[in-house]
Each structure stands twice: as C-alpha cells, then as structure tokens.
N, C-alpha and C positions, 0 to 999 in steps of 0.2 A: 646511054639510056638503059640498056639491058642490064648493065652492072648495077645501076641504081635500083632497078626493080628487084634484082636478085638480093641486094643488101636489105631492102625492105622486107623481103620474105624470110631471109636467113636469120636476121638479128633476133626476132622474137623466138625463133626456134632455138637459137643458141641459149637464150635466157632460160627457156623452159628446160633445156637439157641440163644447164648448170644447176637449176633448182632441184631437178630430179636427182642429179648426181650428188649434190650437197646433202639432200635428204637421205639418199641411200647411204652416203658415207656416214651420216650421223646414226642411222639405224645399225649399220655394221659396227660402229663404235660402241653402241649400247650392248651389242651381242658380245664383242670381244672383251669389253670391260665389265662383263656381267658379275663375276665373282668379286672384283674390286669394288664395284658400286654397292653391293650388298654388305661387304665388309666395312666400307666407309659408313654406311647407315648404322650398322651395329655399334661401331666405335662412337659415332655421334650421339647415339642414344645413351651410351654409357657415360659420356662426358656430360650430357644434359642431366642425367640422374645425379651426378656428383654436384653439379651446380644447384640443382633443386635441394639437395641435402643441406647445402650451405645457406640457401635462402630460408629453408624451413627452420634451421637452427636459430637464425636471427629473428624470425617471426616468433618462435617460442620464447626467446629471451624478451622480446617486446611484450608479449602477453603476460609474462611473469611480472613485468614492470607496469602492468595495467594499461598498456597501450594497445591500439588496434592497427592491424595491417591496412595499408591503402587498398582501395578496391582493385586497382590494377595488379597489385601484388597477389591478392587473394585469387583473382581470376587466373593469373599465371600459374599459381600453385594448383588450381583445379584442372588446368589444361595439361599439366605435366605430371599427373599422378602416375605411379608405377603401373597401375592397372591399365590406364589409357595407353601408355607407351608400349607395354607388352602386347596389348590388343592390336595395336597398329603394326607390330612386328610379326603377327601371327601368319600373315601371307608369306613370310620369308622363312618358314620352318623347313626342315630338311626335306620333307616330302614334296613340298612345292618347288623348291629351288633345284631339285634333282629330277623333276618330272620328265618322263620319256614319252616318245611317240613311236609309231610303227612297231607296236608290240615290244617296246623297250629297247629297240635296236639303236636309237639315236635320241639326243636331247630334243625336247619340245621347244623349237626356236620361237614360236609364237608366244609361249608362256614366258620364256626368258626375256624376250624383247619387252613385254609388258611389265614384268617385275623389275627389270633394270631401269626403265623409265621411271617407274614408281619410286624406286630406291633413291634416284637422284633428286626427285622432287621432295621427297620426305626428308632427305638429308639437308637440303636447303632450308626447309621449314623448321627443322629442329635446331639447325645452326642459328637461325634468327631468334628462336626462343631462348637459346643459350646466351646469346649476346645480350638480350633483354634482361635475363636474370643476372648476368654479370654486371650490368649497369645499375641495378637497383641500389647498391650502396651509395651511388652518387645522387640518385634521385630521391632516395629515402625509402625505408621499408615500412615505417609505421608512424602513427601520430597519436598524441594523447587522447584518451577517451573523452568525449564530451561529458560534462557533468550531468548527473541524472536530474530529471525534472523534480523529483522528490528524493531527498537523501534519507533513507529509512534509519531510524534509531534502533539498533539491534541489541545494544548492551542491556543486560537486566538492570532494573533500578532497585534501590533499596526496598521500596514498597511495591515490588512487582506483583505481589499477591493481593493488593488492594482491589476492592470491588470496582467495576467499571464506572460507577457514578453516572448512570445512563442519563439522568435528567440534566446534569451539568454538561455532559458531552452533547446531548441533543440541543441544549440552549446555545452552546457555542457554535455548533455546526449550522444551526438555523440562522444565527447572526452572520456567520461567514457567507451564507447564501443570499443575504439581504443586500441588494445593490445600492441601497440608500445609506448603508453604514460602511464607512471606509476605514475606521479605526476602532479597536477594541482593547480594553484594559482588563487584565485578569490579576486580581490582587488577593493577598492572604498572608498569614504569618509564615515565617520560615519553617520548612518541613511539613507544610500542610498539603503539598502535592501539586503545586502549580506547574512545575516543570514536567512531572509525570503526565499531567493532563494535556499539555500542549504537545508533548512527544507522541502521545496517543493520537491526538488530532493530526499531527504531521503524518504518521503512518496510515491513519484512516483515509487521508486524502489521496493516497497512492491508488491509482486506478479510477478515481473520480474525475469528472470533467469540470468540476467547479473551478479548478485552477490549473493553468498550464505548468506552473512551476511554484514550488514552495521552498523558501530559504529560511533556515533557522540559525540564529546567531546568539551566542552567549555574550552578554555585555559585562556583567559583574560590577563589583562595588566601585572600582576605579576605572571608569570607561575610557577606552583608548579608541578615539575616532578612526585613526588610521587602521587599526586592527579590524574594527567593525567593517570599514570600507573594503579591506582586503578579503575578509571572510565572505562578504556579499559578492565581490568581484570574482572570487574563486568559483563560487557556485554558478556564476554566469559564464564561466570559461574565459574570462578576460584577465589581463594583468595590468594593475595600476602602477606603472613604473615611475610616474611623476612624483616628485617629492613635495611640490607645492600643494598645500591644502586646497587652495581654490581650483587648481587644475584637476586634482584628483576628484574633488566633489563634482565639478562640471562634467568630467568624463563619465563618472558613474551615473549621474543624473541623465545624461544623454542616452546611455546604454539602457537604463531602466525605462526610459520613455518609449523605447522600441519594443518593450515586452508587453504582452497582453495577458490579463488574468493571472497576475502575480501576487502571491501572498508572502509577506516578510514577517517572521516571528522574532522579536527581540526579547530574549529570556533573561531574567534576573537583572532588571533595571533598578538602580538605587536612586538615581537622580534624574530629574526631568531632562530629556534630550530634545534638541531641535533637529527634527528629521531633515530639514533643509541643509544643516551643517554636514550631515552625513552624505547627502546627495540622493536621498530617497525621493522618488517621483510621487506626486500626488495621485498618480494612476494606480499605485500599488495599494493593496489592502494591508493594513498593519495590525498585528497583535503584539501587545506588550505585557509581560508578566513582571510583577513587582510586589514587594512586601508592603508597600505604602499606597494607600488610596490617594494620597495627596499627589503622588507622581502622575497618576491617571488624570487627575483634575488639572494639574498644571500643564500637562501635555495636550489638554483639550481633546481627550479621546471620547468618541461619540457614545460608545456603549461600555459600561463598566460592570464586570462580573466578579463577584466575590466567591472565593473557594472556601466553603464552610468546613468545619471539622467533620470527621466521620460520625455517623450515627452510632448509637449504642451497639446495635447488631453488627454493623460494619466493623466497629472497633474490636469487638470480641472475635469475629471471624478472622481478622488479620492477626490478632494476638495468638489465637489458637494455632493458626498456620505456622507461626514462627516458633512458639514454645513447644508444640507437640502434645503428646498424650498426657503429660503431667497435669495439664490444666483440668482434666476430668477426675483427678484423684480427689476423693471426698474431703481430705484435710487441706488441700491446696486450692480447690476451686473458689471458695469464698475470698481467699487472699488475692487470687488472680483477678476476680471480679473487681475488687477494690483498687488493685493496681491499674487496671484498664480504665476505671473511672477517673483515677488521678491524672491519667494522660490527656484527658479532655479532648479526645478525638483527634489528636495529632498522629498522623500515620508514622512519621519518623520516630517519635517517642515510643509508640506501641511496638514498632518493628524492632527497635534497638533493645528494648527491655525483653521482648519475647525471645529474641535471639540469645540474649545474655542468660536467660533462665531456661533455655532449651534443655529438656531431659533432666533438669535438676529436681531431685525428689526431696532434698532436705528442707524441712519446713522453715528452719531458722534463716536460710538464705532468702526465702520469699518474704519472710517478715522484715528482714533487713532492707530489702528492696522497697517495701511499702513504707518503712520508716524514713528512708532516704527521700522518697517522693513527698512524704508528709512534712519533712523538716529539711528542705534543701540547704546545702552549704554554699551553693553558687546561685547568684541572682540571674535573672534573664538577661540576654544580650539584645542589642537593638534589632527589632523585627523578629525576634525568636521567642516563642513561648517558654516561660521558666521550666515547664514540665519537660520540654525537649532538652534543655541544657542539663537538667538533673538526670534524665534517663540516659543520655549519652555519657555523662560523667560516671554513672553507675556502670555502664557497659565497659568503660575504660578501666575502672577499678577492678572489674572482674577478670581482666586479662591476667594470665597466670604468671607472668614474669616481668621484671623490669626491662628485659631485652625486647620483648614484643611491644611493650609500652613505648619505648624509645623509637622503635621501628615505625609505629603509628604516628608519633609526634613529628618525626622527620618528614612525613608526607605533608605536613601543614606549612613547611618552609617554602613551598612552591605557590605560584599564583592560582587563583580560583579557576576551576575547570581545566587544570593543567594535566597533560599526559605525563605521568611520572615514570621515568625509565628505571626499570628494576636493576639494570646494570649500575646506574648511579647509586641507587639505594644500597646495593651490595657493597660498593666501594666505601660509602660512608659508614656502613655497618662494620666493615673490617677496620676502618680507621678509629672508630669510637668504641669498638669492641662489643657492640650489642649483637654482633654475629661472632660467635666463638671461633677462634682461629687455630684451634689445636690441630685441625685436619687440613685438608686441601681447600683451594678456592672453590672447587666444585662442592665440597661439603658446606661451605658458607652459602653458596647459591641454593643448595637444597634446604638449608635452614631458613633462608629468606622466603623461599616459596612456601614453606610450611607456615611461616608467620602470615604471609599474604592470604593464604587460604583461610586461616582462622579469622583474620580481620574482615574478610569478605563475608564469612559466615555470621559474624557479629554485626553486620550492617555498618561497619566503620570504613570500609573501602569499597570502591566500585571497579568493574572492569574498565580498562582503558579503551581507546579507539583502535588500538593495534595490540597484537600479541606482545607479551613482555612489558606492558605498560599498565598502570592503574590510575584511577582518579579518586578524588575525595569530594563527596557531596559538599556544596558550599556551606550548608548549616553545620555539618560535621567538622568542616575546616574551621569555622568560626569558634566552635566549642574547643577544638584541639588547640587553637592559638591561645584561648583563654586558659586552658589547663597547662599548656606549655609555658605560659608566662609565670607560673609559680616558681619560687626561688629554687625548689628542688630540681627543676629541669632547666630553667633559665633560657627559654626560647624567646627570640625576638624576630618578628617577621615584618619586613617593610617592602611592599610592592608598589612602585610608582610613588609620585608625590614629591620627589626631590630628596636627595641624600643629605645635603648640607643642612637644610631646615630641620630635618628629622634628627640629625646628630646633635643639633643644638638644643633640642627639646627633650632628649632622652638621656637618662643616666645609664651608661653602658657598662659600668664597672662590675656589676653583678651578673652580667649576661654570660651564658656559656655557649649558646648556639645562636648565630645571627645569619639572617638571609636578607641581602639587598638585591632585588631583582626588578627588571623592567623600568629602570631609571634612564634619564638622558641628560646630556650636557651638564655634567657635574665634574668637579675636580676634587679628589681626595688628597688633601695636603697635610693635615695633621695626623700624627700617629694614632692608631686605634688603641685607646687605653682600656683594654679588657683583659686583666691579668688571669681571669678564670676561663677565658674563651677556649673552647675545644673544637668547635666547627664554625667555619666562616664561608658563606656562599655569596660571592659577588659575581653574578653570572647573568648573561643575556641582557646586558645593559647597552645603551647606545651612546657613544661619545662620552665614556667615563674614563678619566685618566687618574692613575695613581702617581701623584707628583711629589712623592716624598720618599727618599731612599731609606729612611728609618721607619717606614710605615708599620712594619711588623715587629719592632723591637720589644714591645710590651706584651707580645703574644706567644711567649715561649711554651705555654701549655697547649698550643694549637695542635690538633691531631688530624683535622680534615680541612683542606683549603681547595675551593673550587672557583676558578676565574673563567669559567667557560663563557664563550661568546663575547668577551671584551675584545672587539675587533682590533687587530694588531696595528691598524693605521691610527687608532685613537689612544692606545695604551702605551705608556712609556715602557722601556725595557724593564724586566722583572726587578723589583726593588732589591737593593743590596741586602736589606735586612731579612730577606727570605732565608738566607743562610743561617739566621739565628733560630729558626724553627726546628730545634733539635729533637722535638718529640713528634714531628709531623710524620704521619703514616700514610695518608692518602693525599695526593696532589693532582688536581686536574688543571692543566694549562692548555685549554682547547681554544683554537682560533686566536692565538696570541703570538707575539714576536718575542721569542726568547733567545734569539740567535747569538747575541753578544754576551749573555750572562748565563748560558746554559751550564757552564762549568761550576757555577755557585751551587747547583743542585747536588753536587758531589759531597757536600758537607752534611746532607740530610741522611745520616747513617741509619735511622730507624724507618726510612721510607719503604713502604711495601707496595703501594699502588702509584704508578706514574702514567698519566694520560697526556700525551702531547699531540694528539690527533689534530690534523688540519692546521697545524701551527708552523711558523717559520722557525726551523731549528738549524738548518744548514749543516751543522757539524755535531756529531755525538762524540764529545771529547773523552779522553781517558778517565777523567774524574767520575764519569757515570759508573765506571767499574767499581767505584768505592761503595756503591749502594748494595752492599752485600746481603741485605735483607729483602731486596726487591723481589716481588712475586708476580707482578703484572706490569708489562710495559706495552703501551699502545702508541704506535707511530703511524697509524693509518692516515693516509692523505697528507702527512707532514712533508714540508719542503726540506728535503734532506739530501745532501750530496756526498757526505763523507762520514764514515764511522771509524774511529780510532781502532787500532789493532787490538784484538783480544778483549774488547769491552764486553761483548755479549757473553763470551765464555767465562768471564769472571763472576757473572751473576748466577751463582750456583743454585740459588733458591727460586729461580725464575720458573713459573708454571705457565704463564700466558705471555705470548709475544705476538703482537699484531703489527704487520707492516705490509702494505701493498707494493711499496717500492722494491725493485729487484737490485741485488748487489752481487758483485763478484769479488773474489779475493786476488790481490796482486801484491807480491812482496810483503805479505803480512798485513796489508791495508785493505779495507773494504770500500768499494766504490759503487756509486749508483750507475747502473748501466745506461740510464737515460741521459746522463751527463758525460 
C-alpha cells in the first residue's frame, strides 16, 4: 500500500523533472549551437535571395509578354524583397551577436539564447518561403492579361487633323445613351470619315459609365463570319476552339448574354449581316458603319446617321494643316481654294492633295493638280467619290520614283485592314529590285523605312497595330488596286471568294503580280499560265493544295514566291517545277512541308532570300550549299534535325541567318542537340 502511494507521488515528480531537464537541454543546445544557427540563417537568406532572382526574372519575362503575375506570386515577391530580408537580419549584426555582460568579461547568455531561438524560427520560415518559390514553375508564374473593357485606338488616322464634328459626335453619343435604341447605322461615302468618327467614339467612351465594355471589329468587303466571331471572342477573353459554325455561334451568344451594357461596333460593312449568324446577343447595343444606306435599311437598324462632307471652313482648315504655309501665298491661294472646292468636302481627298502639295511653291504644279481634278482620267469606284479617286491618283503620280510607287502598290496585295510586315515588304523589294541591292540588307531596310515614312507623310499608308507593321486605309487600298491593275504594273488581288471560279473568269496572261489570300478548300491543278509573272503570293489560305507537279513551269520570270501559311497538312510537297524558277530571288516557304524535296531548291542559283521558318525541313542537304547568292536564311522554328557538312560555310554572301535550334558539330556533320 505504501509503495503504491509512493508511486502516485513520485510519478508526477518524475514527469516534471523530465520536462524541466528536456527544456534545459534544449536551452543549452540553443546556446551551444548559437554560431551555427546564425550561420544557417544567413545561408538560408542567401539561398532565398537567389530563388527570388529566378522568380523575378520569370515575372519580368511574363510582363514583356503582356502577362500578369498571379496574386500569390506578387505577394511572395513583396514578402521577399531584399530590403525586408536585410531588415530582419539587422538583429544579427556583429554588435548584437557579440554582446557582452559583466563589463565585457563574458558573453550575454540571455541575448544569445534569444537570438539563437529567433534564428532557428526565421530559418524555418525562410526555408518555407524558398520551397514555395521553387514550386512556382509547377503551379505557374503568370496568366494572360484580361482584355481591356475598351481597346483604345492609338494609331494616327489619315485625317487626324480633321475638326471634331461636335454636332455629329453629340448626336451619336446621345443615341448611344438612349435605352430605347439598340442598333445604329452610320453611313457615308468612302473616305468621308466614318471610321475616324467611331474610333473617336470608342476612345471617348473610355472612362464613361455608359458601357462596361466596347468591342470594335473590322468587317470589310468580303465578310468572314469566323474571323468576326474570333475578334469578338478575343475581346471577351474567350477562345472559340470549335470548328462547327453552329457551336461557335451558340457559345458566343451564351457568353454575350452574360455581359451587361455591351457595345459592339462593326466597321466597314459592305453587305447586310445577320447578327444572329454571328452570335450577337440582342442585349448588345450595335453600331454599324457602311458606305451604303441600303445596308442600314436591310439590317433593320433603328437609327440611321449620315456622315456629311466637311463644311467649307472645315475643308480649308484641314487642307491648310496638310499643305502648310504655301496656301497663303498670293499666287497660290486662289488655286488652293479651287482645289479644296473640287474635293467636295471629302476629308481623305483633301488630306491626300494637301500632303502631296505640301511646301510646293511652283504654280504650275498647283495648276496641274487643279486640271487633274477638273478632268479626271479615272472614274469613281463603288462607294467612293470620284474626287477621292482622283486626289489619291494624283498623290500617287507625285511620288518621286518608280521604286516607291511599286512599294506602295505592293501594300495593296494584302487583305483589307491587314497588318503588313515590313520584313516581308523588304524581302519582296529585294526580289523585285524596287529596293536597290547594291549595298547590304541593312541598306535595303533603311531604304524601305525611308519609303514608308514618305508614304505615311503623303497619307497613303497608316501606322500598323505593332511596331514594324503598316496598314492601308480601305479606300486607299481600293484606289491602289485600281491603279495597280493598269498594264504597266499588272497587279491582281484576290482575297476570298474561291480560287477556281476566279481563275476561270480572269485572263492571267498579262498579269505581273498576283496575290491569292484567305481562300479555303480549293485545289490548284492546272499550271499557272502567266509568262510575265514576277511576284506570286499564295499565302494564309486554309486547305489549299497544289496538286500539279508542273504548276510553275510557265513562270520562269518569277522573282518573288510566297507560300506562307499553307499548312503542311494540306499542301502537297513542293512541286517539282519549282526548280524551273531560275530567276527566283525571294522564296518564302513558311508553315510548309518541304522535307522530301528540299534538295530541289539547290537549283535556284539566283536565290537571295530563303525563309523556311516554322516548316518541316528535317534535313538541310548539301544542295543548299549551291545557293551561292543567298543573303538571308531563316530557319526559326523549323523542324530540323540534320544539316549536311559545310553547307552554311559555302554560303559566302550570307548576311542574315536565323535559327533557334541548337546544333553541334561531330565528324564534320551538324546535329540538332534536341535530337
């Protein structure tokens, strides 16, 4: 009995002693490991800083790609700034860790115990932060930015100096605010300023509470419903992956139904559209711009607004802003007044003529401009005032050389509202020699940029949506196609509508420059009988096949060939007849499968520009070394696993070589390190 009582008393005492001893043991360990714990903390902070540098580098790359870091990544970066980490290490400076007591005779054990405990806790915290940072690549660093509610139009327009037209702006804004009106039509002749007006409205609505989101889409002459749907979906931050028209329409409709206070602007509509075919919800407010009032009527738009020509004073102010001081010279002012009157209030005509006559003091030049307007050689085009056609034609004729004229006309080979890549334009210019090639490729690029600057100043080209791109106003493009159709230039532009039907209706024998773009589900079987053909663009088509080995046999004068975007799963291997193109200087085979006939290119001895980017090439054979005049070779993104020995070194005139793939040399052969 006594033993049991003793056990009851002793057991708790033992437990207390154990706890006290364990705690004491831990305290002693903190003291004995003092220097080690502090050193571990400093090492952990150094490792955390390195991890942060890596995360910060990836975030900066994401920002350059217009992406945003996830909130948890941003918070982690804020928690691990160098300032914060150094601040938390301040307690562990030399003065604190070597603190003494008893007048410096011995270490301050109390301070050491506290700092050692703190160092262990902080080391664990920083280790957790580091592991989190190391795991970010798995969980993701960033996400695409959500589309803006209103995408501001920042590029200058041809008629940027036009007066605001306050009454028209106010009328349209008032109509947009009327809840009883769901659809508005804005019509007027080509070049009258419809697009400029709705772009100003688009920008004006930024910051207003009238609409939560404004979406502006260019429709153009040949409407592509899938492109319209994709443009609307992009602005909503969604991806219409479905290929079925009904599924796409249904998905877009469902998404738009979820939006409140949404404005959709369809610009440059030529034919009546059924908004239900696109998938536009009736809850959206709709603005349509068109050259034809009939389009507004047939689309049953509730309010129709006509954009009238400029007034006399507005016309003169615009012309004076473009032509400069010369309009005030006594001998030129009367002529200038007559020229402005002949333009009949068309902003585009006034801007083009004013720019063409800028700072010109010779009276005979002004008289010639007035004579051209009074007795035009070209008639009006559909939906375009004759005065606009005449003024743009005059501006074209005022260009100082055939080279810059060709540069301008080449821009009309692309679809309406297309962002034209200056790199492509340079390659075409080298092939067709409208960019002189006596110097380097850099010299040719400088020459092109000089041309582009002059064409912008003449109101013949616009800024593109991105750097190194340009656009052509739809009216300017129509006139350029008209001018380019003359026998002297031989331009033929066909965008959409079907290749086969078009080839049956056109005589191609006299054509010198042809563009087939944005077609689908056609087969090119018969040889292209164009003996004078110098440039051929068959690019960015969907499901187009060249099904004839002799397709190019009658095109021996061809100097520029671009097959960009003819997806390799749809195009047959490069036709055998491509080796007949003995005068070819520029060849773009982008997004093509050239793997089994790449050796045929070795016979193109005059070739200077070869672009095989994003194509299936597999092997760069020794025949490519025969291209002794090659100056630019682009293999970026190409599927390439083998390069024959000494091929690149044989290309002695090569100035540009683009290739993201990495190779190493083994026994004289070059291999892709990825394979």
